[in-house]
C-alpha positions as CSV (number, residue, x, y, z in Angstrom):
1,M,115.6,-60.8,-14.7
2,A,119.2,-61.8,-15.6
3,G,118.5,-65.2,-16.5
4,N,116.1,-64.4,-19.4
5,W,118.7,-62.6,-21.6
6,M,121.0,-65.7,-20.7
7,A,118.4,-68.5,-21.8
8,A,117.8,-66.4,-24.7
9,F,121.6,-66.5,-25.5
10,I,121.7,-70.1,-24.9
11,E,118.8,-70.9,-27.2
12,A,120.3,-68.5,-30.2
13,E,123.8,-70.2,-29.9
14,Y,122.3,-73.6,-29.7
15,E,119.8,-73.1,-33.1
16,R,122.9,-71.4,-34.7
17,I,125.0,-75.0,-34.1
18,A,122.3,-77.2,-35.0
19,A,122.1,-75.4,-38.5
20,V,125.6,-75.3,-39.0
21,L,125.5,-79.0,-38.3
22,R,122.3,-79.4,-40.3
23,A,124.3,-77.7,-43.3
24,K,127.3,-79.7,-43.0
25,L,125.8,-83.2,-42.7
26,G,122.6,-82.8,-44.7
27,E,119.2,-83.2,-43.6
28,P,119.2,-87.0,-43.6
29,A,122.5,-87.5,-41.7
30,F,122.0,-84.8,-39.3
31,D,118.0,-86.2,-38.5
32,A,119.7,-90.0,-38.2
33,A,122.5,-88.4,-35.7
34,W,119.8,-86.4,-33.9
35,A,117.6,-89.6,-33.5
36,E,120.4,-91.3,-32.1
37,G,121.4,-89.0,-29.7
38,R,117.9,-88.4,-28.1
39,G,118.0,-92.3,-27.8
40,R,121.1,-92.4,-25.3
41,D,120.9,-91.6,-21.9
42,L,123.7,-90.2,-20.2
43,N,125.6,-92.8,-19.0
44,G,125.4,-93.9,-22.7
45,V,126.6,-90.7,-23.8
46,V,129.7,-90.7,-21.2
47,E,130.4,-94.3,-21.9
48,H,130.7,-93.1,-25.7
49,V,133.3,-90.2,-25.0
50,L,135.3,-92.3,-23.0
51,D,135.4,-94.7,-25.6
52,H,135.8,-92.6,-28.8
53,G,136.5,-88.9,-27.7
54,S,134.2,-85.9,-27.5
55,A,132.8,-86.9,-31.1
56,L,129.4,-88.0,-30.9
């Protein structure tokens, strides 16, 4: 049972952060960035971070 509250907390925080980013970027830019991120595999993400810092 302890994991349920943690999962709910993580999901709520995830949604909060996504909403903040969506508001700051605007819907079209957020959707484009989201699609680009979804298209990357873990190795691609790690390579990008190593090349460009943590900003994906």
